[in-house]
Backbone bond lengths (Angstrom), bond angles and torsions (degrees), N, CA, C in turn:
res aa  C-N    CA-C-N  psi(-1)  N-CA   C-N-CA  omega(-1)  CA-C   N-CA-C  phi
1 X - - - 1.447 - - 1.511 108.45 -
2 X 1.296 117.05 129.09 1.453 119.54 176.85 1.520 109.17 -115.66
3 X 1.311 115.74 147.98 1.449 121.65 175.90 1.509 107.80 -116.85
4 X 1.303 116.06 156.39 1.454 121.08 179.79 1.519 110.06 -54.70
5 X 1.324 117.94 125.36 1.460 120.21 178.61 1.515 111.32 -57.80
6 X 1.333 116.66 -35.12 1.463 119.71 -179.86 1.520 110.63 -65.02
7 X 1.322 117.83 -46.70 1.457 121.06 -179.65 1.518 111.02 -64.87
8 X 1.325 117.29 -45.12 1.458 120.58 179.35 1.519 110.46 -63.01
9 X 1.331 116.72 -39.39 1.464 120.37 178.98 1.519 110.87 -65.36
10 X 1.336 117.15 -41.01 1.465 120.02 177.98 1.526 111.02 -61.89
11 X 1.340 117.08 -44.79 1.463 120.35 179.56 1.521 111.13 -62.66
12 X 1.323 116.92 -43.96 1.461 120.65 179.40 1.523 110.97 -65.00
13 X 1.325 116.81 -40.13 1.465 120.45 -179.57 1.523 111.18 -65.29
14 X 1.324 117.10 -43.37 1.466 120.30 179.68 1.515 110.51 -63.44
15 X 1.327 117.41 -45.78 1.463 120.93 179.51 1.523 111.05 -62.16
16 X 1.326 116.60 -42.15 1.461 121.00 179.37 1.527 110.95 -64.34
17 X 1.329 116.61 -43.20 1.466 119.95 179.57 1.522 111.77 -62.95
18 X 1.317 117.18 -41.51 1.463 120.21 178.12 1.526 109.93 -62.76
19 X 1.321 116.49 -44.24 1.470 120.97 179.79 1.521 110.94 -62.20
20 X 1.329 116.53 -47.22 1.462 119.81 -179.53 1.518 111.86 -64.53
21 X 1.326 116.67 -40.47 1.459 119.70 179.33 1.524 110.97 -61.98
22 X 1.320 116.69 -40.22 1.462 120.26 -179.41 1.525 111.45 -66.71
23 X 1.329 116.98 -40.66 1.460 120.24 -176.20 1.524 114.16 -82.13
24 X 1.323 117.42 -23.54 1.452 119.37 -177.77 1.519 112.79 -104.63
25 X 1.299 117.00 5.44 1.463 121.25 178.91 1.524 110.60 -60.16
26 X 1.345 117.66 143.57 1.457 120.22 176.18 1.532 111.99 -58.64
27 X 1.327 116.59 -25.50 1.464 119.94 178.96 1.526 112.18 -73.00
28 X 1.338 117.17 -17.92 1.466 120.76 -176.23 1.525 111.62 -57.88
29 X 1.308 118.30 -31.98 1.459 120.77 179.88 1.520 112.07 -77.56
30 X 1.329 117.64 -25.49 1.460 121.21 -175.41 1.530 112.86 -95.36
31 X 1.312 118.07 -16.88 1.462 122.21 -173.60 1.531 109.78 -123.55
32 X 1.330 116.85 138.94 1.459 121.12 173.39 1.523 107.84 -81.20
33 X 1.350 116.53 133.38 1.458 121.32 -174.78 1.521 111.40 -108.90
34 X 1.327 115.08 148.47 1.456 123.99 174.99 1.524 106.13 -123.03
35 X 1.303 118.03 134.06 1.458 120.39 179.33 1.506 110.92 -153.62
36 X 1.329 114.90 169.25 1.456 118.98 177.27 1.522 110.03 -153.40
37 X 1.331 113.98 154.26 1.456 121.84 173.25 1.533 106.23 -134.93
38 X 1.335 116.26 133.81 1.456 121.47 -173.38 1.523 110.68 -138.89
39 X 1.315 116.69 148.06 1.456 123.13 173.56 1.523 107.80 -118.61
40 X 1.331 115.89 122.80 1.462 121.76 -177.23 1.524 110.16 -125.63
41 X 1.314 116.62 146.62 1.453 123.24 174.90 1.508 108.56 -118.16
42 X 1.340 116.65 144.18 1.448 117.83 -177.64 1.513 113.24 -168.41
43 X 1.330 114.36 -149.32 1.455 122.27 -176.17 1.522 109.43 -138.99
44 X 1.335 115.59 134.27 1.465 121.73 177.19 1.520 108.65 -110.81
45 X 1.327 115.74 132.21 1.462 122.47 178.25 1.527 108.45 -106.91
46 X 1.344 116.54 115.76 1.459 122.44 177.40 1.526 109.51 -98.61
47 X 1.317 116.84 169.95 1.462 122.59 177.55 1.529 109.23 -63.38
48 X 1.340 117.54 121.69 1.474 121.23 -175.69 1.529 112.04 -68.56
49 X 1.345 118.73 -25.36 1.468 120.21 176.85 1.527 111.24 -71.76
50 X 1.343 116.94 -34.78 1.464 121.64 -179.87 1.524 112.67 -83.14
51 X 1.334 117.68 -26.80 1.461 122.42 -174.69 1.539 110.28 -131.10
52 X 1.353 118.45 60.68 1.474 119.90 -176.98 1.532 111.93 -59.23
53 X 1.321 115.12 127.38 1.453 121.31 178.86 1.520 114.13 77.43
54 X 1.331 117.48 -7.47 1.467 121.01 -178.67 1.529 110.62 -130.68
55 X 1.326 115.99 22.64 1.463 120.57 -175.79 1.524 113.31 -83.05
56 X 1.318 119.25 -16.42 1.469 123.42 174.21 1.518 107.35 -102.47
57 X 1.342 116.78 110.14 1.459 120.11 -176.59 1.523 110.43 -122.17
58 X 1.316 115.76 139.83 1.453 119.97 171.68 1.525 108.44 -67.13
59 X 1.338 116.69 145.83 1.468 118.74 -177.22 1.525 111.32 -133.74
60 X 1.324 113.55 155.76 1.453 122.70 173.20 1.526 106.16 -132.12
61 X 1.326 115.87 131.14 1.461 121.86 -175.93 1.518 108.86 -125.96
62 X 1.318 116.30 125.78 1.454 122.83 174.56 1.521 106.62 -111.01
63 X 1.343 117.09 114.98 1.465 120.31 -178.86 1.520 109.91 -109.18
64 X 1.320 114.77 143.44 1.461 122.36 177.62 1.513 107.33 -141.38
65 X 1.324 116.54 134.06 1.463 119.01 172.01 1.523 110.38 -148.70
66 X 1.330 114.22 157.60 1.457 121.02 179.04 1.530 108.31 -146.69
67 X 1.348 114.47 144.40 1.463 120.07 -178.93 1.519 109.53 -155.04
68 X 1.331 116.48 155.56 1.463 118.11 168.81 1.532 107.49 -62.09
69 X 1.328 117.76 136.97 1.466 121.48 -174.07 1.527 112.74 -56.23
70 X 1.317 118.36 -29.95 1.458 121.38 -178.07 1.534 112.77 -82.52
71 X 1.327 118.18 -6.44 1.459 121.98 -175.99 1.527 111.16 -102.90
72 X 1.344 117.08 142.14 1.470 118.97 174.92 1.534 112.37 -81.97
73 X 1.333 117.74 -9.04 1.465 121.35 -174.82 1.520 110.47 -105.49
74 X 1.335 115.37 127.43 1.469 122.67 179.44 1.521 109.42 -113.84
75 X 1.313 116.52 157.00 1.456 122.74 170.11 1.526 106.71 -90.25
76 X 1.328 116.39 121.86 1.464 121.81 -177.51 1.523 110.72 -106.56
77 X 1.326 115.88 138.24 1.463 123.79 173.16 1.527 106.10 -135.87
78 X 1.320 116.75 105.70 1.460 122.62 -173.47 1.531 110.57 -119.20
79 X 1.323 116.24 142.88 1.458 122.51 174.51 1.524 108.68 -115.37
80 X 1.323 116.58 132.90 1.459 120.30 177.80 1.526 109.12 -130.81
81 X 1.327 114.86 135.04 1.451 121.92 176.72 1.520 108.02 -123.62
82 X 1.346 116.38 139.50 1.461 120.00 175.20 1.523 108.51 -141.80
83 X 1.329 116.24 152.61 1.467 119.99 179.91 1.524 110.44 -160.80
84 X 1.329 114.10 154.83 1.468 121.66 175.24 1.527 107.48 -147.65
85 X 1.321 115.80 140.41 1.457 121.63 179.91 1.518 109.18 -113.61
86 X 1.348 115.73 136.28 1.465 121.27 177.13 1.523 107.19 -141.61
87 X 1.319 116.49 107.36 1.460 120.64 -176.75 1.516 110.68 64.48
88 X 1.344 116.20 -126.24 1.462 121.86 -179.90 1.531 113.00 -86.43
89 X 1.320 117.22 -1.41 1.467 120.63 -173.27 1.529 110.58 -110.24
90 X 1.320 115.30 135.34 1.459 122.68 172.81 1.521 107.21 -122.82
91 X 1.326 116.70 127.43 1.463 121.70 177.50 1.520 108.26 -119.21
92 X 1.318 115.92 138.90 1.453 118.81 -179.87 1.511 112.82 -156.56
93 X 1.323 114.51 166.37 1.455 121.53 178.36 1.522 109.69 -129.27
94 X 1.310 115.29 151.53 1.460 123.30 169.99 1.519 105.51 -127.38
95 X 1.340 116.74 128.65 1.459 120.68 -175.75 1.521 110.87 -128.91
96 X 1.324 115.78 140.39 1.453 123.02 171.28 1.520 106.95 -113.42
97 X 1.337 116.64 118.53 1.467 122.79 179.66 1.525 108.02 -106.82
98 X 1.327 117.40 124.80 1.463 122.83 176.59 1.520 109.13 -125.57
99 X 1.331 116.67 139.72 1.458 119.92 176.62 1.511 111.91 159.98
100 X 1.317 116.22 -178.17 1.465 119.97 178.88 1.530 111.76 -80.13
101 X 1.322 115.68 149.08 1.461 122.48 173.03 1.522 106.45 -127.15
102 X 1.329 116.49 122.91 1.457 122.69 -176.77 1.526 109.51 -102.10
103 X 1.334 115.91 116.63 1.461 121.49 177.81 1.523 109.36 -91.53
104 X 1.306 116.06 132.58 1.464 122.48 177.79 1.521 106.26 -98.21
105 X 1.351 114.27 81.39 1.464 120.45 -176.91 1.525 110.83 -65.09
106 X 1.332 115.04 141.73 1.460 121.64 176.50 1.528 107.51 -146.58
107 X 1.281 117.20 -175.59 1.469 119.73 -174.78 1.535 113.28 -91.18
108 X 1.343 117.49 10.75 1.468 119.45 179.12 1.525 110.49 -105.55
109 X 1.316 116.23 177.05 1.465 121.51 177.80 1.533 111.31 -76.44
110 X 1.336 117.55 -13.75 1.464 122.73 178.82 1.523 109.79 -93.01
111 X 1.334 117.12 126.43 1.460 121.31 177.95 1.530 108.63 -127.06
112 X 1.342 117.57 108.61 1.464 119.51 176.35 1.535 110.34 -76.74
113 X 1.326 115.51 158.67 1.461 120.02 177.20 1.521 111.20 -148.18
114 X 1.329 115.07 159.64 1.453 124.45 175.28 1.521 107.56 -128.91
115 X 1.316 117.55 147.30 1.458 120.61 178.16 1.512 111.04 -149.44
116 X 1.324 115.96 158.31 1.462 121.82 177.85 1.520 108.12 -164.59
117 X 1.323 115.58 161.65 1.452 118.65 177.30 1.518 112.32 164.83
118 X 1.328 115.24 -153.08 1.454 121.77 -178.10 1.528 109.76 -100.28
119 X 1.329 115.04 153.88 1.463 120.95 179.34 1.526 109.47 -132.65
120 X 1.323 115.76 139.85 1.468 123.19 169.87 1.527 106.03 -113.46
121 X 1.326 116.64 127.05 1.467 121.81 -174.94 1.526 110.14 -121.97
122 X 1.327 115.67 138.38 1.452 122.54 172.59 1.520 106.76 -121.51
123 X 1.338 116.82 130.51 1.464 122.47 178.78 1.524 108.65 -116.10
124 X 1.323 115.39 136.61 1.463 120.93 175.48 1.520 108.41 -131.99
125 X 1.318 115.79 128.20 1.465 122.35 172.25 1.518 105.60 -113.76
126 X 1.314 114.88 113.03 1.467 121.81 -174.26 1.519 109.53 -108.58
127 X 1.332 116.17 132.51 1.454 121.72 178.87 1.514 108.49 -114.34
128 X 1.340 117.16 127.70 1.463 121.79 -179.86 1.523 112.33 -69.49
129 X 1.343 117.10 -17.55 1.465 121.51 176.98 1.535 107.60 -75.10
130 X 1.327 116.86 116.88 1.469 121.48 -177.19 1.523 113.35 -63.30
131 X 1.332 118.03 -18.61 1.463 121.24 -179.21 1.527 112.17 -82.18
132 X 1.325 117.47 -9.77 1.473 121.45 -179.02 1.519 108.41 -114.16
133 X 1.325 116.08 125.07 1.466 121.29 -176.35 1.527 111.24 -72.58
134 X 1.329 115.16 145.75 1.456 120.81 172.48 1.524 108.23 -68.28
135 X 1.332 115.40 156.22 1.465 121.03 -179.28 1.522 108.40 -124.19
136 X 1.339 115.63 138.80 1.461 119.79 -175.42 1.520 109.79 -150.30
137 X 1.340 115.69 143.87 1.456 120.74 173.45 1.526 108.75 -158.00
138 X 1.314 115.41 162.15 1.458 121.87 179.07 1.522 109.44 -126.96
139 X 1.333 115.68 155.95 1.452 121.01 177.35 1.513 110.40 -155.07
140 X 1.308 114.95 168.29 1.465 121.95 178.63 1.512 109.61 -123.83
141 X 1.326 116.13 158.30 1.455 120.42 179.33 1.513 110.44 -173.75
142 X 1.327 115.35 -141.03 1.461 121.09 -177.12 1.525 109.77 -135.48
143 X 1.328 115.58 163.33 1.461 122.01 174.90 1.530 108.64 -140.84
144 X 1.307 115.24 155.02 1.468 122.06 174.38 1.519 107.39 -148.63
145 X 1.331 116.30 145.49 1.450 118.82 -178.61 1.510 113.24 -160.65
146 X 1.306 114.04 172.75 1.461 122.04 178.31 1.523 107.84 -148.56
147 X 1.313 114.76 159.81 1.451 118.16 178.93 1.508 111.08 -172.20
148 X 1.313 114.08 -173.48 1.462 120.89 177.28 1.525 107.66 -146.99
149 X 1.307 115.09 141.98 1.461 119.47 173.58 1.521 108.40 -116.38
150 X 1.316 115.15 144.32 1.463 121.73 176.32 1.520 107.31 -113.86
151 X 1.326 116.50 120.08 1.452 122.67 -177.06 1.525 109.62 -88.51
152 X 1.362 117.06 112.21 1.469 121.39 177.18 1.524 110.96 -71.67
153 X 1.318 115.60 -41.08 1.462 122.23 178.03 1.531 106.80 -153.03
154 X 1.295 117.40 -160.80 1.465 120.69 -176.45 1.527 113.14 -60.11
155 X 1.336 117.39 -30.97 1.458 119.96 -172.90 1.526 116.08 -117.61
156 X 1.322 119.40 -31.78 1.457 120.69 -171.86 1.519 111.82 -100.22
157 X 1.357 115.12 139.74 1.462 120.24 -174.38 1.525 111.87 -144.98
158 X 1.317 115.29 155.51 1.463 123.38 169.64 1.525 106.43 -105.41
159 X 1.338 116.59 147.32 1.466 120.56 -175.41 1.524 109.67 -135.29
160 X 1.330 115.52 136.43 1.458 123.89 172.39 1.526 106.03 -118.06
161 X 1.328 118.26 126.40 1.463 122.02 -173.70 1.521 110.32 -133.93
162 X 1.334 116.67 132.55 1.461 123.54 174.94 1.524 106.36 -126.90
163 X 1.330 116.82 129.71 1.466 119.03 -178.95 1.522 110.70 -149.71
164 X 1.323 114.18 162.04 1.460 121.71 176.73 1.524 107.71 -131.07
165 X 1.325 116.42 136.54 1.460 121.02 174.58 1.522 109.29 -123.73
166 X 1.326 115.78 150.37 1.454 122.01 -177.70 1.524 108.28 -134.47
167 X 1.322 117.48 112.80 1.458 123.10 177.45 1.526 107.99 -155.42
168 X 1.323 116.07 142.19 1.456 121.69 -177.44 1.523 110.17 -109.83
169 X 1.335 115.64 138.20 1.466 122.46 174.38 1.522 107.81 -125.54
170 X 1.334 116.24 165.49 1.458 121.10 178.25 1.527 108.98 -118.35
171 X 1.331 115.35 118.70 1.468 123.14 177.84 1.521 107.19 -125.14
172 X 1.332 117.73 127.04 1.476 122.72 -178.35 1.530 111.31 53.68
173 X 1.312 116.77 42.91 1.474 123.43 179.47 1.533 113.62 63.19
174 X 1.319 117.48 15.61 1.466 121.90 177.15 1.519 109.49 -116.94
175 X 1.330 116.23 131.66 1.458 119.16 175.36 1.519 109.41 -75.66
176 X 1.335 115.24 135.58 1.463 121.28 179.58 1.522 109.00 -131.40
177 X 1.314 115.86 144.87 1.453 121.92 174.83 1.527 107.84 -78.58
178 X 1.336 116.30 115.85 1.472 120.36 -178.29 1.518 111.93 -93.87
179 X 1.313 116.63 -15.06 1.455 119.75 176.80 1.518 110.13 -85.56
180 X 1.303 115.64 -174.82 1.450 120.84 178.91 1.506 109.70 169.91
181 X 1.327 115.91 -172.42 1.462 119.73 179.54 1.527 109.28 -93.16
182 X 1.330 115.46 143.75 1.455 121.22 -178.35 1.519 109.34 -133.93
183 X 1.333 115.62 134.24 1.460 122.84 175.45 1.513 106.53 -121.73
184 X 1.342 117.09 126.71 1.468 119.38 -177.38 1.514 110.71 -144.98
185 X 1.323 115.31 154.15 1.459 122.69 177.16 1.524 107.77 -137.41
186 X 1.319 115.50 143.86 1.458 118.52 -178.62 1.521 111.94 -170.65
187 X 1.314 114.51 -158.15 1.466 120.78 -177.30 1.517 108.93 -143.63
188 X 1.337 114.10 164.68 1.450 117.38 -179.50 1.513 113.54 -165.85
189 X 1.321 113.02 -169.13 1.455 122.52 -175.63 1.519 109.41 -125.91
190 X 1.310 115.74 137.04 1.470 121.80 179.49 1.514 109.10 -123.02
191 X 1.333 117.07 140.42 1.457 121.14 175.39 1.502 109.90 -126.72
């Protein structure tokens, strides 16, 4: 599955800029920071009317967030990719999720969280038949999610994440819902 180099580059550039801004901020020297990066694998469920036979897609989610250590609210920048292949056709999405993530800190190793914000979605439908053109479109919308992380030690954690995204794209002059519900589990690093 290939995604538009331009769209992937834009998503990578935005994520990189957010990361650099957080780490190079003048406040970085005055404030202790808490952050995490996680890799999760899961399943994305799209609208079955818009994506017949391709509505169950495998997904990969890369989450990143950073916050002042004394604050329960972090700035989240997450990338999610999903795809499904059926015959000669592969359909997939690439999503950039930006917004706040609120951690409900407690005295246990389990920390639940809630998040929401804006989403930019790129959809690509690729056909292996050279006589049929690939189809691609982008859209914007919103996302909301919840999850829990389990802290093994000071730095390593397991993460369970459930989220929903809503964004519309136009393929073959038909509007399609490119977002959907995603369930993922993975692990990561916290500092």
